[in-house]
N, C-alpha and C positions, 0 to 999 in steps of 0.2 A: 683235487679236486674243488674240491667244496671251501676247505680250506681256502683255498684260494680266489673263488664269488665273494667267497663272503670276503674277506680284505676289501678286491673290490667295492665290492658295495657299501663296505662302511668309507672306504675308501673318499669315494664318487655323493656319499650321502654328507659329511662331513664340512665339505667344497657347499655343497647344494645348502648346508644352513650357513657358510658365511657370506653369500649371491645377493643384492637385493631383495630386499623382500619387498611385496608388493604393496601399493601406498594404505595408510592409514587410514580403512574408511571418516566415509564424512557423516560428520553430527549431525544430526538435522534435527537435535530437539533446538524448540521455538527457546531462546529466550524471553527473558519479561523486554514487556515494548518500551524502547525511549525515554517512557514516563515516566521510568526509573530507576536510581543509578544502584540496585539490582543487577548483578548477571547469576544463572544458574545455571549450579552448577552442570559440568555436562553429560552424558553418559557414557560408558565408557566406551575411549572408542580400541577395535579392535585391533590394538595394533601387535602385527606380527614379530616375534620374538625371532633375531641370527644370529647365529651361535653358538647354538643350543645343544650343550657337553654330548652327549649317544650313552645310551647308562650300557656296562656289562653283559644285564641279564635279558637284554633285549633278543626273541627267537627270531629266527631266521625270517616268519613269517611280516610279524612287523615288524622288519628291519626293507622287504620288498613294499611294504604296505606305502611304508615312507618314505625310499629312495624314488614311487612312483612318483609319490605326489608330490616332493622338492622338483620332482624335470618336469609336471604339471605347472609346478609356478612359475618355475621360471620362460613355458615356452606359451603361458597367460591363456594356459588350460583350467579358469579357474575349478571348474562341476569337476576333473579328476581329479585336482585336489583336491577341494573337501571330499571326495568320495575315500579318497586314499589314507586321508586320516582320522576318521570319522571310524573308518576299521581298525583302526591300526590304535585310537584311540579306546575302541567298545576291548580291544584286545592285551589292555595293557592296566595296570593302576599308579602311569608315572603322571604325575602331573603339569611336566612339562610337555608330553606329546597331547593332553588332555585341552590343559589350555588354550596349547596351540590351535586341535583343531576345534578347539570353539571360536577362537579370533579371526580364520581365516573363513569358517563358515558363513559370520557375519559378513566380512569384507564380500560377500561373495553375494551376502542375501539370503541363502537356504538358512532360510530361521527352521526348521524342524530338529533338521541335522545342529545347528546353531544351541535350541533348545535340550536338545539329548545332549548334541556335547558338554552346554553352563551344568545341565542338571548331574552332571560326573563328576564334573570340579564341586560343587559347594558339596556334594554329599559325601568326598575323599578331606574336601578342603573347607566345614561347613564355620571357621572364624574366617575365613579369605571375605574380605570387604569387597576384593575385582571381582573379585564370584559373584555373591549375592545379591549384587549389581548389576552387574550383567544378563543374572536370569533372574531382576525383576523385570526389566527391562524387554525385554525376547516377551516375557510375557503379559506385558500391561503390552503390546504392540500384535500381539496373537489374542489379542480382548480377552484373556485370561487372568484379566485384573483379582477375583480372589482369592488365585493363588499365587499369585506377588506379596500380597498382606504381606507374611509370616516374615520371606525374604525379607524388607522395609523396618519389617521390628526388627530381623538379625540386625540391619543397617545399622539401626536407630541406638540399637543395643549396643555396638560396636564403638558407636563413636562418640562412650557417654565420657563426656573427661575431656575429647582432644581439646583442641584450642579452635580448633575450623569446625561446633558444632553445630553449624550451622549449614554449614553442605550437604550431612544427609536426608535434610527437608530441603533447603532446592533444588532438589536430582530428583527427591523425590512427587516435590513441584512438579515439576516439568515432564518426569514421563507419566503420571497422572494423568495434566496434559491435556495425555494424547488420545487419552481413552473415547471414544465415539458416546459412550454416554457422560454425558457432565454428570447428571447428577447421582451418577452411580464412581465417577471418580473427587466428588463430593464427600460422601460421608464416604468412602476410604481414607482421606485422607482426616475426617471429624473422628471415626473410631482411634487413628491412629497419636491422633492427639489426646483424644480420651484421656489416655492411659497413663499421659504425662504432664497432669497438667498443665497449672499456668505458665509453661516453661515459655519465655517468649520467643526464641526460636523457634518453636515447636504455632505457635500465633500468629507469627510473621511468613510462618507456608504457611499453614490454612485463608487467612485476610492475602493472597498472591495469589491463590486458586480459585478463592471464592471470588477474584475479585477477576480474572480471567473468564466466570464460569459466567460472573455479570449476577450473582449474587450479591449485589450489595451491599444486602443490609448486614449478611454477616461476616463477608469483613470488613466493612465498621468493626463490627464485636467485634474482633478476633486483633483486628493493630488494638485496638486501643489496651487490650489488656495486653498486651504484646507491652506497648505501650508504659503501660501499670508499675508491669517486672522492672524496665530498663528505661526508663525516663529519657534518656542521654543522648537513643539513640537515632541517629539522623538517619539511617535510611528509616527505620519504621517510621518518621516524621511521615519522612521525601514519599511515601506509601498510605498512609494518609491522607494527605491528600492527593492528590488523584485521585482516591475511591472518595473525596469529599468533590473531588470537583465532575466527578465521575453523576454523582449521587444528580447532581446539579447547586447541593449548601455553596453558595457563591463565599454567602455575609458569613457564614463560620468559616470557611476556610480564609477567606484573608484577616478574622479573626486573632485567627489559631495561626499563621504566619505571624501577623506580626508579636502576636505576644513570641513567637516562640522566638522571632529574633529579633526580640528584650534580649534572651537570656542570653542565645549564640548569636552575635551580629556576627558572625565570622564565619555563619554555616553559607558556605557559597550558591549552591546544591540545591536549597530553599530561595537563596532567595534569586533566584533567575528565574523558581517554583513562580513566586509571588512576583517579577514582574511579568512574567507571559501572562499571569494570570488578567492581571491591570490591563493589560493592552486585550486583554476580552472581554473587561470589563468597557473599554473603549478612556478607562483613563488615564492621558498618554504620560501628562506632565509625572504623575507619581510612578508611569509604571520606568520612564526615564530618569528619576531621581535614584532608584532602583540600581537599575544598569549603572546608574555613574557608582554608585554604594560595590559594587561588585567590581569597577574596576580601577576605586582605588585602591581598595586593596588587592587587586586580582589586575596588574596592568596590559598585558600582555591575553587578557585572556581570553580567544578565540572566541567564545559561542556568546558570549559579553558582546561585541565588538560589537559582531553582524548586527545580532537584534538594534541592537544598538543603534548602527548603521540602518538597519531598516523600519526604523522607530520612527528614526531622525526624517527618515527621505520621507513617507508617508502623512509629515507633524510639513510636508515645507524646508526644510530646516535641511536646504541643500550645503550648509560647506559645515556642517558638524555627519550628516552623512559622507562628504568627503572625508573630511578626517580620521572617521570611523573606517572606513572602503582599503584606504590607503596602509593602513599601520598592519593592515591584516597581508598584504602583499609587501609591502616593506617586512613579516614579518614570514612571509610562503607557509600562508596560514589560507586555505579558501579563495585560491587567488583568484581564479575563470568567476568563483562568481562573485568575488568584493570589485572586479572586471565589471561582471554586469550588471550592476545594477549601481555605477558607476556611471555605463554607458546611458543607463533608463536616468541616473540622475541629471545629466550630463544634459538628453534629449528636451527633460522637464522646463530642463531651461533655452530650451531653443537652441544649446549648440552642436548647431547637429556633425559635425565635420571629427569634432571632438570627441562626442558617441562612437560616430561610427569608427573611432580609429579603439577605442573600446570594447565594440563589441567586436572587431576583426581580429584582435587580440584571444577572443575565446578558442581554444582549439577542441577543448572536451568538457563529456560533465554533461551534469543535468540540466545548463542551460547554451549549448552547445546550436542545439535546431532554436530557438528562440532567440538566443543572437545570431545567427546568421536570419533567421522570417523579418526581424528589428533594423538588420541593416539594410538591408532588401527594402525594404522604408524608407530609410534615407535614403539608398539608391535610385528609386524611384525620379524623388523629385528632384534629384544633383543630377542625372545619369538618363537620365530616361530608361526605359519599358523596357529596353530590349539588355539593359547591365544588372536595370533588377532581375529579370529572369535570369542571366547569366549564372549570377554574382549566388541563385536559390539553386539553380543545378548542377552547378559545383562542391556543392556541402555533400559530402561523403556520409550515410550513415548502413548499417544494416536493418537496422531498428523498423519492423512494421509503424507502426506509432510512430516516429517520428516522417520514413519517410510521409505520412500520410501527410502529418504536420504542410511537409515544404512545399505537396501538390496542392494541397488546402488553402496558402499562404500564394501561394503561382498563382492558384483562377481566382483565388480576391484582387490580386493586380491585374489582373487580367479581367475584372467588373468595371472597376472602376474604373479606367482605359475608353470603359464600354465598346472592348473587344469579347462581345460571350459569346461568339460559336467558339473561339481559339478555346477562352475557358471547356467551351461543352469535347473539345476533342481532348483537349485533356484530363481532361476528366474520366473519359472512356478511353483513353490508354493509362491511365490510373486504376482503374477497375478488367484492365485484361492480370492486370500483380494483384491487385487483391478482388476477386469478385462476386465477391459479399456483405463487401462495407458497405453499410449502412448509412456511415455520415457522406459515404460519394453517390452512392444510390443517391444520397435524399439533396445533395449537390446539383447534381447533374438533375433529376426530379426540376430543380427551380430554373436551372437554369434552359431547359428544354423546355419553360411554361413563358421563359424572354423571348425564343426561336420560336413559340410560337407552337410545337412540335409538341402537342396538349398531348397521343397517344405517348408517346414517350415518357412525360412527365405519369400518366395515372400507370403506368410497364414500371419503370423504376421503383414508385409509392407501392405501388403491390408488390414486390418484388421483397422490398419490405420489409414488409404484412405477414408473409406469408411465409420472412424467419421466422419475426417476433410481434407479433399477437401483438401483445402489448404496446406498441410502440405509442405511445402517444400519439410522438411526432407527426409520426409518417403519420396516424391513424386521422389528424388532425389534418392538414396540409391533404391529404387527397379524400377525408369526405368537403372538406370546403370549396378540393379546384371542380369536383361532379358537381356541389350543388351553387356555385356557379357562374360554371362557361358549360354546365350538360346542361341538358331537361329527365338527369338518375340526380334528383333535388335527394327521394329519400332511401336512395340507396346511402345515397353521402350522411343522409342527416340520419342511417343509425355508425356510419360508422367513425361522427360526432363527438357521437353520445356516448360508447365505446370509449375513447379518446378524453373525454369527459370527466365517465367513470377512474379511469386512471389518477389523472389530474386534475380534478374540478378547481381552483387555483391558480391557473392560469388565464392568468390576460386573453393569450392568443388566440387560445380552447373555448373562453365564454363569453369572445368574438364570433369568432366560430357557433356556436350555439343561436346566438343572435338574430345571424345572416340568415340563419339554415329556415329560422323560422322565420324574417321577414320573407322569404323566399315563399314558404307554402305559407305567405298571408296570415300567419298569427300577430301581429303587432303589436299585442299586447306584451306576448310571450318577451318578445325579439330588441323592444325597450328595453326593457326588466336586465336585460344578461347585457346588452351592450354598452346601459349604464353603467351596470356592475362592472364590467370590464375597465371602458373607459377611467373611471373612479380607482384602477388598482394603477394603469398605463395611462397615459396620457402620451398617446399615439397618433399618430396621422392614420392609420388606414382604419384603427376604432372612430374614431370623429370623424372621417369618411364614410362610417355604413352609422353612425347612430345619427349625425344628422339632417340620413336621408330621407329614414326611416321619419322622425323627426319631421321634416320639412312633408314625408307624405302625409304623415297627421295633421295638417295642419298648426308643428308647434313653429309655424318660421322661424319669431325671433331666437327658441329657443336652442334653433339649430344653428343661426347667427354664433351668438354666441359660444357655445361648442367647435365651430371651426376658427374661431378668431382666436379665442383658446393658444390650440392648437396649432394654429399658425406661429404664436408667438413661439411655442418650442422650435417648431420644423416650415418659415416659412420659406422653402424650394420640398415642399412633400411635392413631387408629381402626381397620384393618386389624391391624393387629397382636393388641389386647386383643380385635378379636373372632373369631380365630384361638385368642386362649388361650380363650376363655370357651367355643365352639363343641364341643375338646374335653376339658376338663378340668369339662368342665359333670357 
């Protein structure tokens, strides 16, 4: 009977080993950002082996644990599977079982058991790079960086002489980037690199990590050492460009990029970096030449075509923009993005029907909702408010941010049509889905003000401040409302002061400070703030306030001059016209 049970268990276990394994664990190691072309080596994924041969020397107890664990895997009971494999691993020195125990524990995110199995794996197979890599990753995630260092060193020793020697350095960089204490992470990498002299791969990895933790001075020094050892290393030149860009050393960066491209004119990545940097510097003609140079070498380069089209659109070279974006569509690359910008190109030329065609072709992607909103703006002029609203309401999205964008766009259409009550009801409906959304509360507060519902305005703004005490926009709006429309002037002034501390350069807040001083009778202070606000922004409301204070203090010619300047910019500004009429009639 015992032999029969053993044979049945063995048969079931072998069948289980052939069954589908759990999916591989997701690797959440952050790769270097899009600024560099280097991709970090990923952490070891807990690939769960299938069809593992069964050693003949296993005891009945170990077989029982394995059988229970495999059945649990089939039933998606990861906790039972982890426990079974952990017990089996502790009862044997079989590397296949120990490795499988480690990978299943990682997949189940059971770090203590994964660590236990990984440590056992390394003890039995100290020259196994996968075992070292897994244990180092787990130790870093557990916050035990010092204990991971010997395994990092072992990984580097194991990789010596390999063609892919850079990979373990970048793996270590990726792992250390997860350490909460960035200084500890950087010091750990420094120790590893110090033992390896001027090895370019080591210096590159140190530079990469230093940039990730914002130690840009050390990053620059390390990448210079890497390039000294390997002058023609394209990825290192690109990383240096990123470091200099982050440091704001624009002129040095441009000089270096141009010099490097003189030596290596075929380096497309560097040329694209130079072109984008020239755009940042608003050297548009020079940037255009660099994009053209990329496309001469690689006519279908998607990133270059896309950037060329965007730059042409910014420069209002509509013919070139159309050519670039249509070429992307012909190549079936970035199709919806190209359609979106072709729509903008047509709209800027007042070809609204063509723009509408492009916008309505877009059925997904990052520009989908914006395209629907722009199409609604065209439809409201062509077919009326109801058609535009229907178009927006038919837009399907599950993303809350996109739903918010649609509500705000529909509300704006209603406001533009003078339908403030309908806009108010729309925002109220939206707030039922997103009760504490600050943007919705803010626009409903402003709408309530238009409808003379002062209590609702105050309540909505106060609710924002309760949730976000440093929301400068809400602090300013509530403070201004209390100062301008109630007798709670001192309370309102304190709110405006809080907003000013958060954002002292915002013209609207500076204007509110001046208006609050005016309402308190401190005209000199009022003029100081109001003049500063108007100097920053020629706005009708600011001009109305500044002109009123100038008028009541006897400087009527100065007031008229301010009003006339503002009216040239906004001749239909109603508040400004009301103030002028009230004071001059």
